[in-house]
Structure formats: structure tokens, C-alpha cells
VEXVOVEX-387885 format. One record per residue (C-alpha): x, y, z. Coordinates in nm, 4 decimals, padded with zeros to 6 digits. Layout:
N
{u: X	v: Y	w: Z} .
...
This chain:
82
{u: 02.4471	v: 10.2310	w: 08.9080} .
{u: 02.2322	v: 09.9631	w: 09.1153} .
{u: 02.3396	v: 09.5948	w: 09.1523} .
{u: 02.0845	v: 09.3596	w: 09.0508} .
{u: 02.0681	v: 09.0470	w: 09.3072} .
{u: 02.2358	v: 08.8091	w: 09.0929} .
{u: 02.5317	v: 09.0895	w: 09.1192} .
{u: 02.5275	v: 09.1244	w: 09.4748} .
{u: 02.5370	v: 08.7470	w: 09.5218} .
{u: 02.8309	v: 08.7386	w: 09.3461} .
{u: 03.0253	v: 09.0463	w: 09.4524} .
{u: 02.9174	v: 08.9202	w: 09.8467} .
{u: 03.0903	v: 08.5730	w: 09.7396} .
{u: 03.3682	v: 08.7134	w: 09.6275} .
{u: 03.3830	v: 08.9020	w: 09.9694} .
{u: 03.3191	v: 08.5791	w: 10.1548} .
{u: 03.5546	v: 08.3962	w: 09.9603} .
{u: 03.8304	v: 08.6825	w: 09.9978} .
{u: 03.7873	v: 08.6893	w: 10.4051} .
{u: 03.7420	v: 08.2911	w: 10.4569} .
{u: 03.8620	v: 08.0809	w: 10.2074} .
{u: 03.5806	v: 07.9223	w: 10.1863} .
{u: 03.4289	v: 07.7438	w: 09.8789} .
{u: 03.2659	v: 07.9271	w: 09.6642} .
{u: 02.9835	v: 07.7153	w: 09.5711} .
{u: 02.9266	v: 07.6947	w: 09.9504} .
{u: 02.7565	v: 08.0427	w: 09.9459} .
{u: 02.4186	v: 08.0141	w: 09.8799} .
{u: 02.1101	v: 08.2076	w: 09.9164} .
{u: 01.9861	v: 08.0196	w: 10.2073} .
{u: 02.3019	v: 08.0011	w: 10.3899} .
{u: 02.3441	v: 08.1022	w: 10.7718} .
{u: 02.6514	v: 08.3071	w: 10.7792} .
{u: 02.7323	v: 08.1004	w: 11.0922} .
{u: 02.5420	v: 07.8340	w: 11.1061} .
{u: 02.6757	v: 07.6828	w: 10.7377} .
{u: 02.9422	v: 07.8978	w: 10.6277} .
{u: 03.1195	v: 07.8938	w: 10.9495} .
{u: 03.1740	v: 08.2486	w: 10.9749} .
{u: 03.2500	v: 08.4343	w: 11.2924} .
{u: 03.1652	v: 08.7827	w: 11.4245} .
{u: 03.4934	v: 08.9477	w: 11.3360} .
{u: 03.5499	v: 08.7835	w: 10.9508} .
{u: 03.1539	v: 08.9255	w: 10.9445} .
{u: 03.2386	v: 09.2768	w: 11.0257} .
{u: 03.4930	v: 09.2644	w: 10.7439} .
{u: 03.3119	v: 09.1372	w: 10.4839} .
{u: 03.0240	v: 09.4195	w: 10.5767} .
{u: 03.2805	v: 09.7090	w: 10.5389} .
{u: 03.3879	v: 09.5454	w: 10.2430} .
{u: 03.0402	v: 09.5041	w: 10.1019} .
{u: 02.9688	v: 09.8464	w: 10.2059} .
{u: 03.2718	v: 09.9755	w: 10.0269} .
{u: 03.1935	v: 09.7752	w: 09.7667} .
{u: 02.8437	v: 09.8564	w: 09.6870} .
{u: 02.8148	v: 10.1946	w: 09.8235} .
{u: 02.5682	v: 10.1125	w: 10.1175} .
{u: 02.5819	v: 10.1626	w: 10.4728} .
{u: 02.5090	v: 09.8872	w: 10.6938} .
{u: 02.4343	v: 09.9936	w: 11.0656} .
{u: 02.5527	v: 09.7735	w: 11.3379} .
{u: 02.2254	v: 09.7163	w: 11.4859} .
{u: 02.1321	v: 09.6226	w: 11.1289} .
{u: 02.4397	v: 09.3344	w: 11.1418} .
{u: 02.2716	v: 09.1227	w: 11.3762} .
{u: 01.9810	v: 09.1193	w: 11.1257} .
{u: 02.1965	v: 08.9720	w: 10.8372} .
{u: 02.1754	v: 08.5641	w: 10.9195} .
{u: 02.1884	v: 08.4468	w: 10.6031} .
{u: 02.3245	v: 08.5339	w: 10.2486} .
{u: 01.9906	v: 08.6146	w: 10.1783} .
{u: 01.9544	v: 08.8680	w: 10.3927} .
{u: 02.2557	v: 09.0294	w: 10.2993} .
{u: 02.1707	v: 09.0319	w: 09.9312} .
{u: 01.8556	v: 09.1672	w: 09.9866} .
{u: 01.9434	v: 09.4762	w: 10.2303} .
{u: 02.2333	v: 09.5730	w: 09.9928} .
{u: 01.9839	v: 09.5337	w: 09.7329} .
{u: 01.7316	v: 09.7099	w: 09.9189} .
{u: 01.9918	v: 10.0087	w: 10.0676} .
{u: 02.1674	v: 10.0944	w: 09.7370} .
{u: 02.2154	v: 10.5035	w: 09.7050} .
């Protein structure tokens, strides 16, 4: 079953909260993982692994560096579902 962009955003927000403890209201499409949400590379990799499991997608390591904003991640996951 394919997830909608809204469902991906909601699920990704849950993963970010679980990993970082930040307030879910902080997570928005335009937010940068590093600049706005202060997510370091180790936390980002954990979020990526958990997102792969949750959404059934593969996010190659060389693709992770292109996921700068929440919108980048949502769009990538939504576009690459099996």
C-alpha cells in the first residue's frame, strides 16, 4: 500500500520525535534537518533506517546527503515506494 505525502510526513514526524525528542510541531516541510531541527548525522541515519522499515523504501547512503529538508525526505519516500 502506497503512503500519501501527508501520511509520510506524519510517520516521519513520529520517527523524528522518537529519535530526537523535539516537539512535533517543529517538524514542517520547509525545515532543514540540520539547520532548523538540529539533527546530527548519527540521528539522521537512525531516522533513515527507521523510515526504510516503516515505509518499505530503500534510501541509499549517497541519496541521504540530498535529503536536506523534511520535504526532500517526504518527496523521496513517496516517490520511491514499492
